[in-house]
Structure formats: structure tokens, C-alpha cells
CHARMM-style PDB file with segment names, atoms N, HN, CA, C and O in Angstrom:
ATOM      1  N   MET     1       0.966  -1.091   0.092  1.00  0.00      PROA
ATOM      2  CA  MET     1      -0.063  -0.109  -0.083  1.00  0.00      PROA
ATOM      3  C   MET     1       0.975   1.177   0.062  1.00  0.00      PROA
ATOM      4  O   MET     1       1.989   1.223   0.758  1.00  0.00      PROA
ATOM      5  N   ASP     2       0.410   2.238  -0.824  1.00  0.00      PROA
ATOM      6  HN  ASP     2      -0.414   2.200  -1.390  1.00  0.00      PROA
ATOM      7  CA  ASP     2       1.323   3.382  -0.792  1.00  0.00      PROA
ATOM      8  C   ASP     2       0.589   4.483   0.149  1.00  0.00      PROA
ATOM      9  O   ASP     2      -0.562   4.354   0.564  1.00  0.00      PROA
ATOM     10  N   LYS     3       1.376   5.503   0.399  1.00  0.00      PROA
ATOM     11  HN  LYS     3       2.311   5.607   0.062  1.00  0.00      PROA
ATOM     12  CA  LYS     3       1.132   6.617   1.473  1.00  0.00      PROA
ATOM     13  C   LYS     3      -0.293   7.243   0.995  1.00  0.00      PROA
ATOM     14  O   LYS     3      -1.213   7.330   1.809  1.00  0.00      PROA
ATOM     15  N   LYS     4      -0.432   7.637  -0.230  1.00  0.00      PROA
ATOM     16  HN  LYS     4       0.315   7.566  -0.892  1.00  0.00      PROA
ATOM     17  CA  LYS     4      -1.656   8.180  -0.664  1.00  0.00      PROA
ATOM     18  C   LYS     4      -2.823   7.517  -0.417  1.00  0.00      PROA
ATOM     19  O   LYS     4      -3.783   8.111   0.073  1.00  0.00      PROA
ATOM     20  N   LEU     5      -2.866   6.044  -0.772  1.00  0.00      PROA
ATOM     21  HN  LEU     5      -2.086   5.561  -1.170  1.00  0.00      PROA
ATOM     22  CA  LEU     5      -3.893   5.284  -0.457  1.00  0.00      PROA
ATOM     23  C   LEU     5      -4.232   5.059   1.058  1.00  0.00      PROA
ATOM     24  O   LEU     5      -5.371   4.961   1.515  1.00  0.00      PROA
ATOM     25  N   PHE     6      -3.080   4.995   1.749  1.00  0.00      PROA
ATOM     26  HN  PHE     6      -2.155   5.075   1.378  1.00  0.00      PROA
ATOM     27  CA  PHE     6      -3.364   4.774   3.142  1.00  0.00      PROA
ATOM     28  C   PHE     6      -3.908   6.066   3.848  1.00  0.00      PROA
ATOM     29  O   PHE     6      -4.677   5.879   4.791  1.00  0.00      PROA
ATOM     30  N   ASN     7      -3.627   7.230   3.534  1.00  0.00      PROA
ATOM     31  HN  ASN     7      -3.003   7.382   2.768  1.00  0.00      PROA
ATOM     32  CA  ASN     7      -3.978   8.399   3.873  1.00  0.00      PROA
ATOM     33  C   ASN     7      -5.573   8.681   3.571  1.00  0.00      PROA
ATOM     34  O   ASN     7      -6.322   9.397   4.235  1.00  0.00      PROA
ATOM     35  N   SER     8      -5.873   7.963   2.448  1.00  0.00      PROA
ATOM     36  HN  SER     8      -5.265   7.381   1.908  1.00  0.00      PROA
ATOM     37  CA  SER     8      -7.437   8.175   2.057  1.00  0.00      PROA
ATOM     38  C   SER     8      -8.086   7.227   2.885  1.00  0.00      PROA
ATOM     39  O   SER     8      -9.308   7.301   2.762  1.00  0.00      PROA
ATOM     40  N   LEU     9      -7.701   6.354   3.694  1.00  0.00      PROA
ATOM     41  HN  LEU     9      -6.708   6.294   3.794  1.00  0.00      PROA
ATOM     42  CA  LEU     9      -8.658   5.437   4.338  1.00  0.00      PROA
ATOM     43  C   LEU     9      -9.149   6.190   5.686  1.00  0.00      PROA
ATOM     44  O   LEU     9      -8.574   7.172   6.156  1.00  0.00      PROA
ATOM     45  N   THR    10     -10.154   5.655   6.166  1.00  0.00      PROA
ATOM     46  HN  THR    10     -10.621   4.857   5.785  1.00  0.00      PROA
ATOM     47  CA  THR    10     -10.645   6.241   7.373  1.00  0.00      PROA
ATOM     48  C   THR    10      -9.818   5.778   8.563  1.00  0.00      PROA
ATOM     49  O   THR    10      -9.164   4.743   8.432  1.00  0.00      PROA
ATOM     50  N   ILE    11      -9.788   6.419   9.665  1.00  0.00      PROA
ATOM     51  HN  ILE    11     -10.319   7.260   9.771  1.00  0.00      PROA
ATOM     52  CA  ILE    11      -8.689   6.198  10.722  1.00  0.00      PROA
ATOM     53  C   ILE    11      -8.983   4.542  11.252  1.00  0.00      PROA
ATOM     54  O   ILE    11      -8.065   3.805  11.612  1.00  0.00      PROA
ATOM     55  N   ILE    12     -10.212   4.191  11.227  1.00  0.00      PROA
ATOM     56  HN  ILE    12     -10.958   4.789  10.934  1.00  0.00      PROA
ATOM     57  CA  ILE    12     -10.627   2.823  11.593  1.00  0.00      PROA
ATOM     58  C   ILE    12      -9.969   1.886  10.601  1.00  0.00      PROA
ATOM     59  O   ILE    12      -9.396   0.862  10.973  1.00  0.00      PROA
ATOM     60  N   GLU    13     -10.063   2.259   9.312  1.00  0.00      PROA
ATOM     61  HN  GLU    13     -10.528   3.091   9.010  1.00  0.00      PROA
ATOM     62  CA  GLU    13      -9.376   1.321   8.297  1.00  0.00      PROA
ATOM     63  C   GLU    13      -7.878   1.354   8.454  1.00  0.00      PROA
ATOM     64  O   GLU    13      -7.216   0.327   8.302  1.00  0.00      PROA
ATOM     65  N   GLN    14      -7.331   2.512   8.754  1.00  0.00      PROA
ATOM     66  HN  GLN    14      -7.869   3.347   8.877  1.00  0.00      PROA
ATOM     67  CA  GLN    14      -5.853   2.441   9.046  1.00  0.00      PROA
ATOM     68  C   GLN    14      -5.496   1.557  10.196  1.00  0.00      PROA
ATOM     69  O   GLN    14      -4.610   0.707  10.098  1.00  0.00      PROA
ATOM     70  N   VAL    15      -6.229   1.770  11.354  1.00  0.00      PROA
ATOM     71  HN  VAL    15      -6.948   2.460  11.434  1.00  0.00      PROA
ATOM     72  CA  VAL    15      -5.778   0.943  12.307  1.00  0.00      PROA
ATOM     73  C   VAL    15      -6.110  -0.475  12.138  1.00  0.00      PROA
ATOM     74  O   VAL    15      -5.427  -1.298  12.747  1.00  0.00      PROA
ATOM     75  N   ASN    16      -7.178  -0.905  11.303  1.00  0.00      PROA
ATOM     76  HN  ASN    16      -7.732  -0.237  10.807  1.00  0.00      PROA
ATOM     77  CA  ASN    16      -7.284  -2.305  10.879  1.00  0.00      PROA
ATOM     78  C   ASN    16      -6.283  -2.865   9.969  1.00  0.00      PROA
ATOM     79  O   ASN    16      -6.009  -4.065   9.982  1.00  0.00      PROA
ATOM     80  N   TYR    17      -5.765  -2.071   9.225  1.00  0.00      PROA
ATOM     81  HN  TYR    17      -5.987  -1.096   9.215  1.00  0.00      PROA
ATOM     82  CA  TYR    17      -4.552  -2.450   8.255  1.00  0.00      PROA
ATOM     83  C   TYR    17      -3.351  -2.625   9.130  1.00  0.00      PROA
ATOM     84  O   TYR    17      -2.676  -3.637   8.941  1.00  0.00      PROA
ATOM     85  N   PHE    18      -2.966  -1.731  10.116  1.00  0.00      PROA
ATOM     86  HN  PHE    18      -3.514  -0.908  10.269  1.00  0.00      PROA
ATOM     87  CA  PHE    18      -1.893  -1.993  11.012  1.00  0.00      PROA
ATOM     88  C   PHE    18      -2.020  -3.173  11.690  1.00  0.00      PROA
ATOM     89  O   PHE    18      -1.085  -3.973  11.680  1.00  0.00      PROA
ATOM     90  N   ASN    19      -3.165  -3.434  12.354  1.00  0.00      PROA
ATOM     91  HN  ASN    19      -3.925  -2.783  12.362  1.00  0.00      PROA
ATOM     92  CA  ASN    19      -3.528  -4.578  13.045  1.00  0.00      PROA
ATOM     93  C   ASN    19      -3.373  -6.050  12.248  1.00  0.00      PROA
ATOM     94  O   ASN    19      -2.863  -7.054  12.745  1.00  0.00      PROA
ATOM     95  N   GLU    20      -3.856  -5.957  11.085  1.00  0.00      PROA
ATOM     96  HN  GLU    20      -4.270  -5.141  10.681  1.00  0.00      PROA
ATOM     97  CA  GLU    20      -3.581  -7.185  10.195  1.00  0.00      PROA
ATOM     98  C   GLU    20      -2.297  -7.460   9.925  1.00  0.00      PROA
ATOM     99  O   GLU    20      -1.918  -8.631   9.918  1.00  0.00      PROA
ATOM    100  N   LYS    21      -1.437  -6.415   9.663  1.00  0.00      PROA
ATOM    101  HN  LYS    21      -1.745  -5.463   9.669  1.00  0.00      PROA
ATOM    102  CA  LYS    21      -0.135  -6.484   9.241  1.00  0.00      PROA
ATOM    103  C   LYS    21       0.691  -7.062  10.398  1.00  0.00      PROA
ATOM    104  O   LYS    21       1.504  -7.973  10.237  1.00  0.00      PROA
ATOM    105  N   LEU    22       0.400  -6.403  11.718  1.00  0.00      PROA
ATOM    106  HN  LEU    22      -0.260  -5.664  11.849  1.00  0.00      PROA
ATOM    107  CA  LEU    22       1.030  -6.794  12.892  1.00  0.00      PROA
ATOM    108  C   LEU    22       0.782  -8.408  13.173  1.00  0.00      PROA
ATOM    109  O   LEU    22       1.652  -9.180  13.575  1.00  0.00      PROA
ATOM    110  N   LYS    23      -0.508  -8.729  12.893  1.00  0.00      PROA
ATOM    111  HN  LYS    23      -1.215  -8.102  12.566  1.00  0.00      PROA
ATOM    112  CA  LYS    23      -0.993 -10.137  13.074  1.00  0.00      PROA
ATOM    113  C   LYS    23      -0.120 -11.025  12.115  1.00  0.00      PROA
ATOM    114  O   LYS    23       0.255 -12.133  12.497  1.00  0.00      PROA
ATOM    115  N   GLU    24       0.202 -10.547  10.887  1.00  0.00      PROA
ATOM    116  HN  GLU    24      -0.102  -9.646  10.577  1.00  0.00      PROA
ATOM    117  CA  GLU    24       1.068 -11.317   9.944  1.00  0.00      PROA
ATOM    118  C   GLU    24       2.391 -11.269  10.208  1.00  0.00      PROA
ATOM    119  O   GLU    24       3.113 -11.773   9.347  1.00  0.00      PROA
ATOM    120  N   GLY    25       2.949 -10.766  11.235  1.00  0.00      PROA
ATOM    121  HN  GLY    25       2.363 -10.357  11.934  1.00  0.00      PROA
ATOM    122  CA  GLY    25       4.175 -10.863  11.883  1.00  0.00      PROA
ATOM    123  C   GLY    25       5.150  -9.671  11.466  1.00  0.00      PROA
ATOM    124  O   GLY    25       6.360  -9.676  11.696  1.00  0.00      PROA
ATOM    125  N   PHE    26       4.469  -8.668  10.832  1.00  0.00      PROA
ATOM    126  HN  PHE    26       3.487  -8.664  10.645  1.00  0.00      PROA
ATOM    127  CA  PHE    26       5.309  -7.555  10.527  1.00  0.00      PROA
ATOM    128  C   PHE    26       5.481  -6.589  11.945  1.00  0.00      PROA
ATOM    129  O   PHE    26       4.616  -6.562  12.819  1.00  0.00      PROA
ATOM    130  N   ASN    27       6.483  -5.972  11.991  1.00  0.00      PROA
ATOM    131  HN  ASN    27       7.186  -5.993  11.281  1.00  0.00      PROA
ATOM    132  CA  ASN    27       6.708  -4.929  13.022  1.00  0.00      PROA
ATOM    133  C   ASN    27       6.129  -3.577  12.628  1.00  0.00      PROA
ATOM    134  O   ASN    27       5.860  -3.304  11.458  1.00  0.00      PROA
ATOM    135  N   ILE    28       5.934  -2.679  13.724  1.00  0.00      PROA
ATOM    136  HN  ILE    28       6.153  -2.900  14.674  1.00  0.00      PROA
ATOM    137  CA  ILE    28       5.387  -1.203  13.294  1.00  0.00      PROA
ATOM    138  C   ILE    28       6.540  -0.468  12.227  1.00  0.00      PROA
ATOM    139  O   ILE    28       6.139   0.124  11.225  1.00  0.00      PROA
ATOM    140  N   SER    29       7.769  -0.553  12.498  1.00  0.00      PROA
ATOM    141  HN  SER    29       8.094  -1.034  13.312  1.00  0.00      PROA
ATOM    142  CA  SER    29       8.770  -0.053  11.635  1.00  0.00      PROA
ATOM    143  C   SER    29       8.632  -0.595  10.271  1.00  0.00      PROA
ATOM    144  O   SER    29       8.605   0.129   9.275  1.00  0.00      PROA
ATOM    145  N   GLU    30       8.548  -1.831  10.243  1.00  0.00      PROA
ATOM    146  HN  GLU    30       8.570  -2.419  11.051  1.00  0.00      PROA
ATOM    147  CA  GLU    30       8.401  -2.550   8.829  1.00  0.00      PROA
ATOM    148  C   GLU    30       7.075  -1.957   8.100  1.00  0.00      PROA
ATOM    149  O   GLU    30       7.126  -1.674   6.903  1.00  0.00      PROA
ATOM    150  N   ILE    31       6.018  -1.798   8.771  1.00  0.00      PROA
ATOM    151  HN  ILE    31       5.976  -2.028   9.744  1.00  0.00      PROA
ATOM    152  CA  ILE    31       4.752  -1.310   8.098  1.00  0.00      PROA
ATOM    153  C   ILE    31       4.953  -0.125   7.781  1.00  0.00      PROA
ATOM    154  O   ILE    31       4.625   0.160   6.629  1.00  0.00      PROA
ATOM    155  N   CYS    32       5.482   0.865   8.546  1.00  0.00      PROA
ATOM    156  HN  CYS    32       5.749   0.633   9.481  1.00  0.00      PROA
ATOM    157  CA  CYS    32       5.588   2.368   8.323  1.00  0.00      PROA
ATOM    158  C   CYS    32       6.608   2.387   7.141  1.00  0.00      PROA
ATOM    159  O   CYS    32       6.315   3.203   6.267  1.00  0.00      PROA
ATOM    160  N   SER    33       7.658   1.716   6.946  1.00  0.00      PROA
ATOM    161  HN  SER    33       7.896   1.054   7.656  1.00  0.00      PROA
ATOM    162  CA  SER    33       8.569   1.641   5.867  1.00  0.00      PROA
ATOM    163  C   SER    33       7.929   1.286   4.543  1.00  0.00      PROA
ATOM    164  O   SER    33       8.345   1.747   3.480  1.00  0.00      PROA
ATOM    165  N   ASP    34       6.969   0.504   4.631  1.00  0.00      PROA
ATOM    166  HN  ASP    34       6.631   0.129   5.494  1.00  0.00      PROA
ATOM    167  CA  ASP    34       6.324  -0.152   3.525  1.00  0.00      PROA
ATOM    168  C   ASP    34       5.335   0.724   2.903  1.00  0.00      PROA
ATOM    169  O   ASP    34       5.085   0.703   1.698  1.00  0.00      PROA
ATOM    170  N   ILE    35       4.734   1.555   3.821  1.00  0.00      PROA
ATOM    171  HN  ILE    35       4.937   1.572   4.800  1.00  0.00      PROA
ATOM    172  CA  ILE    35       3.729   2.689   3.350  1.00  0.00      PROA
ATOM    173  C   ILE    35       4.524   3.901   2.952  1.00  0.00      PROA
ATOM    174  O   ILE    35       4.090   4.714   2.136  1.00  0.00      PROA
ATOM    175  N   ASN    36       5.709   4.014   3.547  1.00  0.00      PROA
ATOM    176  HN  ASN    36       6.062   3.354   4.210  1.00  0.00      PROA
ATOM    177  CA  ASN    36       6.521   5.288   3.396  1.00  0.00      PROA
ATOM    178  C   ASN    36       5.981   6.459   4.263  1.00  0.00      PROA
ATOM    179  O   ASN    36       5.811   7.580   3.785  1.00  0.00      PROA
ATOM    180  N   ILE    37       5.730   6.164   5.502  1.00  0.00      PROA
ATOM    181  HN  ILE    37       5.868   5.253   5.891  1.00  0.00      PROA
ATOM    182  CA  ILE    37       5.269   7.070   6.551  1.00  0.00      PROA
ATOM    183  C   ILE    37       5.865   6.984   7.792  1.00  0.00      PROA
ATOM    184  O   ILE    37       6.156   5.916   8.329  1.00  0.00      PROA
ATOM    185  N   SER    38       6.080   8.220   8.324  1.00  0.00      PROA
ATOM    186  HN  SER    38       5.843   9.088   7.887  1.00  0.00      PROA
ATOM    187  CA  SER    38       7.005   8.065   9.614  1.00  0.00      PROA
ATOM    188  C   SER    38       6.173   7.513  10.840  1.00  0.00      PROA
ATOM    189  O   SER    38       4.967   7.750  10.912  1.00  0.00      PROA
ATOM    190  N   TYR    39       6.818   6.790  11.781  1.00  0.00      PROA
ATOM    191  HN  TYR    39       7.797   6.598  11.722  1.00  0.00      PROA
ATOM    192  CA  TYR    39       6.233   6.186  12.845  1.00  0.00      PROA
ATOM    193  C   TYR    39       5.587   7.269  13.625  1.00  0.00      PROA
ATOM    194  O   TYR    39       4.461   7.050  14.071  1.00  0.00      PROA
ATOM    195  N   ASN    40       6.223   8.539  13.868  1.00  0.00      PROA
ATOM    196  HN  ASN    40       7.138   8.717  13.506  1.00  0.00      PROA
ATOM    197  CA  ASN    40       5.797   9.523  14.531  1.00  0.00      PROA
ATOM    198  C   ASN    40       4.401  10.084  14.063  1.00  0.00      PROA
ATOM    199  O   ASN    40       3.566  10.507  14.863  1.00  0.00      PROA
ATOM    200  N   THR    41       4.232  10.055  12.807  1.00  0.00      PROA
ATOM    201  HN  THR    41       4.910   9.712  12.157  1.00  0.00      PROA
ATOM    202  CA  THR    41       3.013  10.410  12.263  1.00  0.00      PROA
ATOM    203  C   THR    41       2.028   9.437  12.636  1.00  0.00      PROA
ATOM    204  O   THR    41       0.931   9.814  13.048  1.00  0.00      PROA
ATOM    205  N   ILE    42       2.321   8.191  12.528  1.00  0.00      PROA
ATOM    206  HN  ILE    42       3.212   7.885  12.193  1.00  0.00      PROA
ATOM    207  CA  ILE    42       1.297   7.305  12.860  1.00  0.00      PROA
ATOM    208  C   ILE    42       1.063   7.243  14.240  1.00  0.00      PROA
ATOM    209  O   ILE    42      -0.134   7.078  14.477  1.00  0.00      PROA
ATOM    210  N   ARG    43       1.715   7.310  15.158  1.00  0.00      PROA
ATOM    211  HN  ARG    43       2.687   7.444  14.966  1.00  0.00      PROA
ATOM    212  CA  ARG    43       1.649   7.336  16.671  1.00  0.00      PROA
ATOM    213  C   ARG    43       0.872   8.744  17.065  1.00  0.00      PROA
ATOM    214  O   ARG    43       0.147   8.786  18.059  1.00  0.00      PROA
ATOM    215  N   HSD    44       1.048   9.718  16.343  1.00  0.00      PROA
ATOM    216  HN  HSD    44       1.637   9.683  15.536  1.00  0.00      PROA
ATOM    217  CA  HSD    44       0.156  11.008  16.782  1.00  0.00      PROA
ATOM    218  C   HSD    44      -1.041  10.876  16.058  1.00  0.00      PROA
ATOM    219  O   HSD    44      -2.030  11.257  16.684  1.00  0.00      PROA
ATOM    220  N   ARG    45      -1.281  10.376  14.726  1.00  0.00      PROA
ATOM    221  HN  ARG    45      -0.477  10.067  14.217  1.00  0.00      PROA
ATOM    222  CA  ARG    45      -2.571  10.229  14.186  1.00  0.00      PROA
ATOM    223  C   ARG    45      -3.421   9.230  14.993  1.00  0.00      PROA
ATOM    224  O   ARG    45      -4.638   9.369  15.113  1.00  0.00      PROA
ATOM    225  N   PHE    46      -2.783   8.302  15.496  1.00  0.00      PROA
ATOM    226  HN  PHE    46      -1.794   8.190  15.399  1.00  0.00      PROA
ATOM    227  CA  PHE    46      -3.564   7.194  16.260  1.00  0.00      PROA
ATOM    228  C   PHE    46      -3.978   7.700  17.422  1.00  0.00      PROA
ATOM    229  O   PHE    46      -5.175   7.595  17.688  1.00  0.00      PROA
ATOM    230  N   SER    47      -3.062   8.367  18.380  1.00  0.00      PROA
ATOM    231  HN  SER    47      -2.089   8.452  18.163  1.00  0.00      PROA
ATOM    232  CA  SER    47      -3.264   8.671  19.619  1.00  0.00      PROA
ATOM    233  C   SER    47      -4.304   9.984  19.654  1.00  0.00      PROA
ATOM    234  O   SER    47      -5.058  10.171  20.608  1.00  0.00      PROA
ATOM    235  N   LYS    48      -4.254  10.761  18.631  1.00  0.00      PROA
ATOM    236  HN  LYS    48      -3.641  10.609  17.855  1.00  0.00      PROA
ATOM    237  CA  LYS    48      -5.311  11.728  18.461  1.00  0.00      PROA
ATOM    238  C   LYS    48      -6.673  11.208  18.440  1.00  0.00      PROA
ATOM    239  O   LYS    48      -7.613  11.795  18.975  1.00  0.00      PROA
ATOM    240  N   ASN    49      -6.764  10.169  17.854  1.00  0.00      PROA
ATOM    241  HN  ASN    49      -6.001   9.692  17.419  1.00  0.00      PROA
ATOM    242  CA  ASN    49      -8.108   9.422  17.572  1.00  0.00      PROA
ATOM    243  C   ASN    49      -8.289   8.431  18.612  1.00  0.00      PROA
ATOM    244  O   ASN    49      -9.157   7.577  18.427  1.00  0.00      PROA
ATOM    245  N   PHE    50      -7.535   8.408  19.789  1.00  0.00      PROA
ATOM    246  HN  PHE    50      -6.830   9.102  19.940  1.00  0.00      PROA
ATOM    247  CA  PHE    50      -7.687   7.477  20.842  1.00  0.00      PROA
ATOM    248  C   PHE    50      -7.349   6.048  20.621  1.00  0.00      PROA
ATOM    249  O   PHE    50      -7.983   5.111  21.107  1.00  0.00      PROA
ATOM    250  N   TYR    51      -6.379   5.952  19.906  1.00  0.00      PROA
ATOM    251  HN  TYR    51      -5.865   6.713  19.511  1.00  0.00      PROA
ATOM    252  CA  TYR    51      -5.749   4.514  19.696  1.00  0.00      PROA
ATOM    253  C   TYR    51      -4.477   4.540  20.315  1.00  0.00      PROA
ATOM    254  O   TYR    51      -3.753   5.536  20.337  1.00  0.00      PROA
ATOM    255  N   THR    52      -4.146   3.192  20.935  1.00  0.00      PROA
ATOM    256  HN  THR    52      -4.734   2.384  20.917  1.00  0.00      PROA
ATOM    257  CA  THR    52      -2.729   3.242  21.492  1.00  0.00      PROA
ATOM    258  C   THR    52      -2.368   1.783  20.971  1.00  0.00      PROA
ATOM    259  O   THR    52      -3.178   0.963  20.540  1.00  0.00      PROA
ATOM    260  N   TYR    53      -0.994   1.621  21.094  1.00  0.00      PROA
ATOM    261  HN  TYR    53      -0.336   2.288  21.444  1.00  0.00      PROA
ATOM    262  CA  TYR    53      -0.499   0.288  20.799  1.00  0.00      PROA
ATOM    263  C   TYR    53      -0.306  -0.441  22.108  1.00  0.00      PROA
ATOM    264  O   TYR    53       0.374   0.082  22.991  1.00  0.00      PROA
ATOM    265  N   ASN    54      -0.893  -1.674  22.286  1.00  0.00      PROA
ATOM    266  HN  ASN    54      -1.445  -2.099  21.569  1.00  0.00      PROA
ATOM    267  CA  ASN    54      -0.886  -2.689  23.290  1.00  0.00      PROA
ATOM    268  C   ASN    54       0.154  -3.554  23.133  1.00  0.00      PROA
ATOM    269  O   ASN    54      -0.096  -4.407  22.283  1.00  0.00      PROA
ATOM    270  N   LYS    55       1.237  -3.652  23.641  1.00  0.00      PROA
ATOM    271  HN  LYS    55       1.440  -2.959  24.332  1.00  0.00      PROA
ATOM    272  CA  LYS    55       2.409  -4.423  23.547  1.00  0.00      PROA
ATOM    273  C   LYS    55       2.028  -5.933  23.822  1.00  0.00      PROA
ATOM    274  O   LYS    55       2.541  -6.866  23.204  1.00  0.00      PROA
ATOM    275  N   LEU    56       1.184  -6.060  24.698  1.00  0.00      PROA
ATOM    276  HN  LEU    56       0.768  -5.302  25.200  1.00  0.00      PROA
ATOM    277  CA  LEU    56       0.924  -7.481  25.259  1.00  0.00      PROA
ATOM    278  C   LEU    56       0.048  -8.134  24.120  1.00  0.00      PROA
ATOM    279  O   LEU    56       0.250  -9.313  23.831  1.00  0.00      PROA
ATOM    280  N   ASN    57      -0.855  -7.449  23.510  1.00  0.00      PROA
ATOM    281  HN  ASN    57      -1.020  -6.491  23.745  1.00  0.00      PROA
ATOM    282  CA  ASN    57      -1.548  -8.011  22.389  1.00  0.00      PROA
ATOM    283  C   ASN    57      -1.140  -7.959  21.129  1.00  0.00      PROA
ATOM    284  O   ASN    57      -1.594  -8.637  20.207  1.00  0.00      PROA
ATOM    285  N   ASN    58      -0.149  -7.036  21.057  1.00  0.00      PROA
ATOM    286  HN  ASN    58       0.220  -6.486  21.806  1.00  0.00      PROA
ATOM    287  CA  ASN    58       0.556  -6.723  19.703  1.00  0.00      PROA
ATOM    288  C   ASN    58      -0.447  -6.207  18.720  1.00  0.00      PROA
ATOM    289  O   ASN    58      -0.579  -6.708  17.603  1.00  0.00      PROA
ATOM    290  N   ARG    59      -1.216  -5.103  19.198  1.00  0.00      PROA
ATOM    291  HN  ARG    59      -1.109  -4.697  20.105  1.00  0.00      PROA
ATOM    292  CA  ARG    59      -2.140  -4.425  18.341  1.00  0.00      PROA
ATOM    293  C   ARG    59      -2.449  -3.106  18.708  1.00  0.00      PROA
ATOM    294  O   ARG    59      -2.121  -2.753  19.841  1.00  0.00      PROA
ATOM    295  N   TYR    60      -3.107  -2.183  17.847  1.00  0.00      PROA
ATOM    296  HN  TYR    60      -3.373  -2.469  16.927  1.00  0.00      PROA
ATOM    297  CA  TYR    60      -3.533  -0.973  18.392  1.00  0.00      PROA
ATOM    298  C   TYR    60      -4.984  -1.026  18.832  1.00  0.00      PROA
ATOM    299  O   TYR    60      -5.815  -1.496  18.055  1.00  0.00      PROA
ATOM    300  N   GLU    61      -5.338  -0.581  20.013  1.00  0.00      PROA
ATOM    301  HN  GLU    61      -4.662  -0.200  20.644  1.00  0.00      PROA
ATOM    302  CA  GLU    61      -6.687  -0.510  20.613  1.00  0.00      PROA
ATOM    303  C   GLU    61      -7.179   0.664  20.898  1.00  0.00      PROA
ATOM    304  O   GLU    61      -6.384   1.561  21.181  1.00  0.00      PROA
ATOM    305  N   CYS    62      -8.385   0.887  20.891  1.00  0.00      PROA
ATOM    306  HN  CYS    62      -9.030   0.158  20.661  1.00  0.00      PROA
ATOM    307  CA  CYS    62      -9.151   2.050  21.303  1.00  0.00      PROA
ATOM    308  C   CYS    62      -9.224   2.295  22.749  1.00  0.00      PROA
ATOM    309  O   CYS    62      -9.627   1.391  23.481  1.00  0.00      PROA
ATOM    310  N   ILE    63      -8.842   3.532  23.272  1.00  0.00      PROA
ATOM    311  HN  ILE    63      -8.514   4.267  22.677  1.00  0.00      PROA
ATOM    312  CA  ILE    63      -8.649   3.759  24.657  1.00  0.00      PROA
ATOM    313  C   ILE    63      -9.940   4.803  24.878  1.00  0.00      PROA
ATOM    314  O   ILE    63     -10.222   5.632  24.013  1.00  0.00      PROA
ATOM    315  N   GLU    64     -10.691   4.676  26.124  1.00  0.00      PROA
ATOM    316  HN  GLU    64     -10.461   4.002  26.826  1.00  0.00      PROA
ATOM    317  CA  GLU    64     -11.424   5.814  26.183  1.00  0.00      PROA
ATOM    318  C   GLU    64     -10.817   6.903  27.000  1.00  0.00      PROA
ATOM    319  O   GLU    64      -9.743   6.791  27.593  1.00  0.00      PROA
ATOM    320  N   LYS    65     -11.614   8.019  26.993  1.00  0.00      PROA
ATOM    321  HN  LYS    65     -12.486   8.109  26.512  1.00  0.00      PROA
ATOM    322  CA  LYS    65     -11.105   9.299  27.497  1.00  0.00      PROA
ATOM    323  C   LYS    65     -11.121   9.195  28.990  1.00  0.00      PROA
ATOM    324  OT1 LYS    65     -10.740  10.142  29.679  1.00  0.00      PROA
TER     325      LYS     65
END
């Protein structure tokens, strides 16, 4: 997936994409590199929308305010 297509997805679709790739065995750095987007951008975008990375479950999860 390229950056333009990834950015056109909704935030839920972006999180689902990351979670699917994480389930396939990729790490966050590899996914970001594949999309050509920085980890800081992903971290900021996801946290702004109340998603955080859960190391124990190896996935992004929605957190409540």
C-alpha cells in the first residue's frame, strides 16, 4: 500500500490495516517503511483518535477518554 492510498482510508481502516499486518508478523517499523510514512505520524494520528499500541496484545486498541 502506498502513502496516498493509506491516507485516504478512514482512521478505523488505517488501524485495521496496521493490526492485520502486525498479526501477519510485521513490526511497526516495517509497516511504516512499506507505506513510506513515519512512525511519529502514525503514533500522533492514532493517539489523537484515541488509539494506542498494546504491547501485550501486539495491536492498536481504542482507549476511552
